[in-house]
C-alpha positions as CSV (number, residue, x, y, z in Angstrom):
1,X,-26.9,-19.0,-25.9
2,X,-26.7,-15.9,-23.8
3,X,-24.3,-14.2,-26.2
4,X,-26.2,-10.9,-25.6
5,X,-24.9,-10.8,-22.0
6,X,-21.4,-10.4,-23.3
7,X,-22.4,-7.8,-25.9
8,X,-23.9,-5.8,-23.1
9,X,-20.7,-6.0,-21.0
10,X,-18.6,-4.8,-24.0
11,X,-21.0,-1.9,-24.6
12,X,-21.0,-0.6,-21.1
13,X,-17.3,-1.0,-20.5
14,X,-16.6,0.9,-23.7
15,X,-18.8,3.7,-22.5
16,X,-17.2,4.0,-19.0
17,X,-14.9,6.9,-18.3
18,X,-12.2,7.1,-15.6
19,X,-12.1,9.4,-12.5
20,X,-9.7,12.3,-12.6
21,X,-6.7,11.5,-10.5
22,X,-6.4,13.5,-7.3
23,X,-10.1,14.1,-6.8
24,X,-12.0,12.8,-3.8
25,X,-14.0,9.7,-4.9
26,X,-17.7,10.7,-5.6
27,X,-20.5,8.6,-4.3
28,X,-24.1,8.0,-5.1
29,X,-26.6,9.7,-2.8
30,X,-28.7,6.6,-2.5
31,X,-28.3,3.1,-4.1
32,X,-30.5,0.0,-4.0
33,X,-28.9,-3.4,-4.8
34,X,-30.8,-6.6,-5.3
35,X,-30.1,-10.0,-6.9
36,X,-31.3,-10.4,-10.5
37,X,-34.0,-12.9,-11.3
38,X,-33.4,-16.0,-13.5
39,X,-32.0,-15.3,-16.9
40,X,-33.7,-16.5,-20.1
41,X,-32.9,-16.2,-23.8
42,X,-35.5,-13.4,-23.8
43,X,-34.0,-11.5,-20.9
44,X,-33.0,-7.9,-21.7
45,X,-30.5,-6.1,-19.7
46,X,-28.9,-2.7,-19.9
47,X,-28.0,0.6,-18.4
48,X,-29.7,4.0,-18.5
49,X,-28.0,7.2,-17.2
50,X,-29.8,10.5,-16.8
51,X,-28.6,13.6,-14.9
52,X,-29.8,12.3,-11.6
53,X,-30.4,8.5,-12.0
54,X,-28.4,5.4,-13.0
55,X,-30.2,2.1,-13.5
56,X,-28.4,-1.2,-14.2
57,X,-30.1,-4.5,-15.0
58,X,-28.9,-8.1,-15.3
59,X,-25.2,-7.3,-15.0
60,X,-22.7,-9.6,-13.2
61,X,-20.2,-8.5,-10.6
62,X,-17.5,-8.9,-13.3
63,X,-19.4,-6.4,-15.4
64,X,-19.7,-3.9,-12.6
65,X,-16.0,-4.2,-11.7
66,X,-15.1,-3.7,-15.4
67,X,-17.2,-0.5,-15.6
68,X,-15.9,0.8,-12.3
69,X,-12.3,0.4,-13.1
70,X,-12.4,1.0,-16.9
71,X,-11.1,-2.5,-17.7
72,X,-12.1,-5.4,-20.0
73,X,-13.2,-8.7,-18.6
74,X,-9.9,-10.4,-19.5
75,X,-8.1,-7.8,-17.3
76,X,-10.0,-8.9,-14.1
77,X,-8.5,-11.7,-12.1
78,X,-10.9,-13.1,-9.5
79,X,-13.1,-16.0,-8.5
80,X,-15.2,-17.7,-11.2
81,X,-18.5,-16.9,-9.5
82,X,-18.1,-13.2,-10.3
83,X,-19.4,-14.0,-13.8
84,X,-22.6,-15.6,-12.5
85,X,-23.5,-13.4,-9.5
86,X,-25.9,-10.8,-11.1
87,X,-27.5,-7.8,-9.5
88,X,-29.9,-4.9,-10.2
89,X,-28.7,-1.5,-9.1
90,X,-30.8,1.7,-9.0
91,X,-28.8,4.8,-7.8
92,X,-29.3,8.5,-7.4
93,X,-26.5,10.7,-8.8
94,X,-25.7,13.7,-6.6
95,X,-26.8,17.1,-7.9
96,X,-24.1,18.9,-9.8
97,X,-22.1,15.7,-10.2
98,X,-21.6,14.9,-13.9
99,X,-22.8,11.5,-15.0
100,X,-19.3,10.9,-16.4
101,X,-18.2,10.3,-12.8
102,X,-20.4,7.2,-12.7
103,X,-17.5,4.7,-12.8
104,X,-15.9,6.3,-9.8
105,X,-19.3,6.2,-7.9
106,X,-19.8,2.6,-8.8
107,X,-16.3,1.8,-7.6
108,X,-17.0,3.4,-4.2
109,X,-20.3,1.5,-4.1
110,X,-18.6,-1.9,-4.7
111,X,-16.0,-1.1,-2.0
112,X,-18.6,0.0,0.5
113,X,-21.3,-2.7,-0.1
114,X,-19.4,-5.7,-1.3
115,X,-16.2,-5.0,0.6
116,X,-14.2,-5.1,-2.7
117,X,-10.4,-4.9,-2.2
118,X,-8.1,-5.0,-5.2
119,X,-4.6,-4.3,-6.5
120,X,-3.2,-3.8,-10.0
121,X,-0.4,-5.7,-11.8
122,X,1.2,-5.7,-15.2
123,X,1.0,-9.0,-17.0
124,X,2.1,-9.9,-20.5
125,X,-0.6,-11.5,-22.7
126,X,-0.7,-13.0,-26.2
127,X,-3.0,-10.6,-28.1
128,X,-4.1,-9.7,-31.6
129,X,-3.2,-6.3,-32.8
130,X,-6.1,-4.8,-34.8
131,X,-4.2,-3.0,-37.6
132,X,-4.7,-1.5,-41.0
133,X,-3.7,-4.0,-43.6
134,X,-1.4,-3.4,-46.5
135,X,-3.3,-1.4,-49.1
136,X,-5.1,0.7,-46.5
137,X,-8.5,0.6,-44.8
138,X,-11.6,0.3,-46.9
139,X,-13.8,1.7,-44.1
140,X,-15.5,5.0,-44.5
141,X,-15.7,7.3,-41.5
142,X,-19.2,8.1,-40.3
143,X,-19.8,11.9,-40.0
144,X,-19.5,13.2,-36.4
145,X,-22.8,14.1,-34.7
146,X,-23.4,16.9,-32.2
147,X,-23.8,15.8,-28.6
148,X,-27.3,15.8,-27.1
149,X,-28.8,15.9,-23.6
150,X,-30.7,12.7,-24.1
151,X,-30.3,9.9,-21.5
152,X,-27.4,7.6,-22.2
153,X,-28.8,4.1,-22.8
154,X,-27.1,0.8,-23.4
155,X,-29.2,-2.4,-23.9
156,X,-28.9,-5.8,-25.4
157,X,-31.1,-8.8,-26.0
158,X,-31.5,-12.1,-27.9
159,X,-32.9,-12.2,-31.4
160,X,-34.3,-15.3,-33.3
161,X,-31.0,-15.7,-35.1
162,X,-28.5,-14.3,-32.6
163,X,-28.2,-11.1,-30.6
164,X,-28.6,-7.3,-30.9
165,X,-27.4,-4.5,-28.8
166,X,-27.6,-0.7,-28.4
167,X,-24.0,0.3,-27.6
168,X,-24.9,3.8,-26.7
169,X,-24.2,7.1,-28.4
170,X,-25.8,5.9,-31.6
171,X,-23.7,2.8,-31.9
172,X,-25.2,-0.7,-32.3
173,X,-24.3,-4.3,-32.9
174,X,-26.4,-7.0,-34.6
175,X,-25.2,-10.7,-34.8
176,X,-27.5,-12.9,-36.8
177,X,-27.8,-14.8,-40.1
178,X,-24.1,-15.5,-40.1
179,X,-23.4,-11.7,-40.1
180,X,-21.5,-9.3,-37.8
181,X,-22.8,-5.7,-38.2
182,X,-21.5,-2.9,-36.0
183,X,-22.6,0.6,-36.7
184,X,-21.0,3.9,-35.6
185,X,-18.3,2.2,-33.6
186,X,-14.8,3.4,-32.7
187,X,-11.8,1.2,-33.4
188,X,-11.3,0.7,-29.7
189,X,-14.9,-0.6,-29.3
190,X,-14.5,-2.7,-32.4
191,X,-11.4,-4.3,-30.9
192,X,-13.3,-5.1,-27.7
193,X,-16.2,-6.6,-29.7
194,X,-13.9,-8.8,-31.8
195,X,-12.1,-10.1,-28.8
196,X,-15.3,-12.0,-27.8
197,X,-15.1,-14.1,-31.0
198,X,-11.4,-15.0,-31.1
199,X,-9.1,-16.8,-28.7
200,X,-7.1,-13.9,-27.3
201,X,-7.6,-10.2,-26.4
202,X,-7.6,-7.6,-29.3
203,X,-5.8,-4.3,-29.0
204,X,-6.6,-1.4,-31.3
205,X,-3.4,-0.4,-33.2
206,X,-5.1,1.1,-36.3
207,X,-4.6,4.8,-35.3
208,X,-8.0,5.4,-37.0
209,X,-10.0,8.1,-35.4
210,X,-13.8,8.6,-35.4
211,X,-16.6,6.1,-35.9
212,X,-17.2,3.5,-38.6
213,X,-19.8,1.0,-39.9
214,X,-18.2,-2.5,-39.9
215,X,-19.9,-5.5,-41.4
216,X,-18.8,-9.0,-42.5
217,X,-20.2,-12.5,-43.0
218,X,-18.8,-15.9,-42.1
219,X,-20.0,-19.5,-42.8
220,X,-22.8,-21.0,-40.7
221,X,-20.3,-23.3,-39.0
222,X,-17.9,-20.4,-38.2
223,X,-20.8,-18.3,-36.9
224,X,-21.9,-21.0,-34.5
225,X,-18.3,-21.3,-33.3
226,X,-18.1,-17.5,-32.8
227,X,-21.3,-17.6,-30.6
228,X,-19.9,-20.5,-28.5
229,X,-16.5,-18.9,-28.1
230,X,-18.2,-15.6,-26.9
231,X,-20.4,-17.5,-24.4
232,X,-17.4,-19.3,-23.0
233,X,-15.5,-16.0,-22.7
234,X,-18.5,-14.6,-20.8
235,X,-18.4,-17.4,-18.3
236,X,-21.6,-19.1,-19.6
237,X,-21.5,-22.9,-18.9
238,X,-21.6,-24.8,-22.2
239,X,-22.3,-28.5,-22.9
240,X,-19.4,-30.8,-23.9
241,X,-20.6,-31.1,-27.5
242,X,-20.4,-27.3,-27.9
243,X,-16.9,-27.2,-26.5
244,X,-15.9,-30.0,-28.9
245,X,-17.0,-27.8,-31.8
246,X,-14.4,-25.2,-30.8
247,X,-11.6,-27.8,-31.0
248,X,-12.2,-28.2,-34.8
249,X,-13.5,-24.7,-35.5
250,X,-11.4,-22.5,-37.8
251,X,-9.5,-19.7,-36.0
252,X,-9.1,-17.8,-39.3
253,X,-12.8,-16.9,-40.0
254,X,-12.8,-13.5,-38.3
255,X,-9.2,-12.5,-39.5
256,X,-10.1,-13.6,-43.1
257,X,-13.3,-11.5,-43.0
258,X,-11.6,-8.4,-41.7
259,X,-9.0,-8.5,-44.6
260,X,-11.8,-7.7,-47.0
261,X,-12.3,-4.5,-45.1
262,X,-8.6,-3.6,-45.1
263,X,-8.0,-4.6,-41.5
264,X,-5.9,-7.4,-40.0
265,X,-5.5,-9.2,-36.7
266,X,-1.8,-9.8,-36.1
267,X,-0.6,-12.1,-33.3
268,X,1.5,-10.1,-30.9
269,X,2.4,-10.0,-27.2
270,X,1.7,-7.0,-25.1
271,X,1.7,-5.9,-21.4
272,X,-1.8,-5.3,-20.1
273,X,-2.9,-4.0,-16.7
274,X,-4.7,-6.6,-14.6
275,X,-7.0,-5.9,-11.6
276,X,-6.5,-8.7,-9.0
277,X,-9.5,-9.2,-6.7
278,X,-8.0,-9.7,-3.2
279,X,-11.4,-10.0,-1.5
280,X,-15.1,-9.5,-2.2
281,X,-18.3,-10.6,-0.5
282,X,-20.9,-12.6,-2.5
283,X,-23.8,-10.5,-1.2
284,X,-23.9,-6.8,-0.5
285,X,-24.6,-5.2,2.9
286,X,-28.3,-4.1,3.4
287,X,-29.8,-1.3,1.4
């Protein structure tokens, strides 16, 4: 069902960091871009960052734009084909340039090679606020771990019963056997993950700091509906019979499951920044 593609996009956008204002935009020393091969249920994509190298696999232009600008997919307004145009990128990070500047380098690459031009707007959206329910959270904070110099890796792939992903920095997500299990995730990342399985964006309003293990189960019918809804949100074409299941699927499955953890999804309206794609080429200029 290609759910893993969306898990991967969440993981990488959650890991991205913004460029410091006022600094000259950093650039990769060298970057190779080529179209990805055909996707299958067994395809496995991801991102690996070391001190001098960045490698991306099986990501769409929507994913790359989200990483470059530090935005979620629902905050990108552009042509539909951005979700299906997928590319492999291998790039060299300049010496003495911290890998944390990767989003800014990727932004410069998109502007140079795909002629990306954008502007930002504020738009009001119906959202869910991820909040601590009455009675308090039942989650237990995971002890903080010391940072390491190991390469930063994000990957995701299909499993026999769903999907699994390495979200980077020790975090992970497994979706299978009617169960959602996220480990060592921040509340911001949890909100981004949950947004893939409900009908509107989710904004973290918990004020909970640190990382947590979060797990819940839903009925088989609700699990299938969650997978379909996530695939639709990721721009994956779905057959009419799958879309019909969404029309009768319960919208309360995820909110009900979260209540057992002391969390709630509360309908609200909130202004969100939107990146409007003014122009972009379908293929990059030559390597």
